[in-house]
C-alpha positions in Angstrom: 0.0 0.0 0.0 1.3 3.4 -0.9 2.0 6.2 1.6 -0.7 8.8 1.8 -2.4 11.6 3.8 -6.1 11.6 4.6 -8.1 14.9 5.0 -11.7 15.9 5.3 -13.7 18.5 3.4 -16.9 18.9 5.4 -18.3 21.4 2.9 -18.3 18.8 0.1 -19.1 16.0 2.6 -16.0 14.0 1.6 -12.8 12.4 2.9 -9.9 12.5 0.5 -6.7 10.5 0.0 -3.5 12.3 -1.2 -0.6 10.0 -2.2 2.8 11.2 -0.7 5.1 8.9 -2.7 7.4 10.8 -5.1 6.3 10.4 -8.7 9.3 12.2 -10.0 9.3 15.2 -12.4 6.7 17.8 -12.3 3.7 15.5 -12.2 1.3 16.4 -9.4 -0.3 13.7 -7.2 -3.9 12.7 -7.9 -6.3 13.3 -5.0 -8.9 10.6 -4.7 -12.2 10.7 -2.8 -12.7 7.8 -0.3 -16.1 6.1 -0.8 -18.6 7.8 1.5 -22.2 6.8 2.4 -24.8 8.8 0.6 -26.1 10.2 3.9 -22.7 11.6 5.1 -23.3 15.0 6.5 -20.2 16.6 8.0 -17.1 14.4 8.1 -14.3 15.4 10.5 -11.6 13.8 12.5 -10.4 11.0 10.2 -8.1 8.0 11.1 -6.9 5.0 9.1 -6.1 1.4 9.8 -4.3 0.5 6.6 -3.7 -3.1 7.6 -7.5 -3.5 7.8 -8.2 -1.3 4.8 -10.5 0.9 6.8 -11.0 4.6 7.3 -12.7 5.7 10.5 -14.3 9.2 10.6 -16.7 11.2 12.7 -19.8 12.6 11.1 -20.4 15.4 13.5 -23.9 16.4 12.2 -25.2 12.9 12.5 -23.2 12.4 15.8 -21.7 9.1 14.9 -18.4 7.3 14.2 -18.4 5.6 10.8 -16.0 3.1 9.2 -15.5 3.0 5.4 -13.6 0.3 3.5 -10.9 1.6 1.1 -11.7 -0.7 -1.9 -15.3 -1.7 -1.3 -18.3 0.5 -1.0 -19.0 -0.8 2.6 -19.8 1.5 5.5 -20.6 0.7 9.1 -21.7 2.9 12.0 -19.3 2.1 14.8 -20.8 4.2 17.5 -23.4 6.9 18.2 -22.1 9.9 19.9 -23.8 11.4 23.0 -25.8 14.6 22.7 -24.6 17.8 24.4 -21.6 18.4 26.6 -20.7 15.3 28.5 -18.5 15.6 31.7 -16.2 12.9 32.9 -16.8 12.1 36.5 -14.5 10.3 38.9 -15.8 7.4 40.9 -12.9 7.7 43.4 -13.8 9.5 46.6 -11.6 12.3 47.9 
């Protein structure tokens, strides 16, 4: 698998892949869109697990974490995010 960067474009509702391997000469790298579900709303905060062929990203408007397969048009909701501002509480007494 080639070296690449992933970045999000929430305006266009897309996650993109930019190859970082040197192609030599003046040829610019080709930016590719990662397959996205048709109901994607506002993708942010992307991460990749290349050995699994998966991209994980947060759809902040739908409040969920989604995984997308690199080569197949397969998407899964991994988790639903809580509404509002959540606070961490400590169970230890002081």
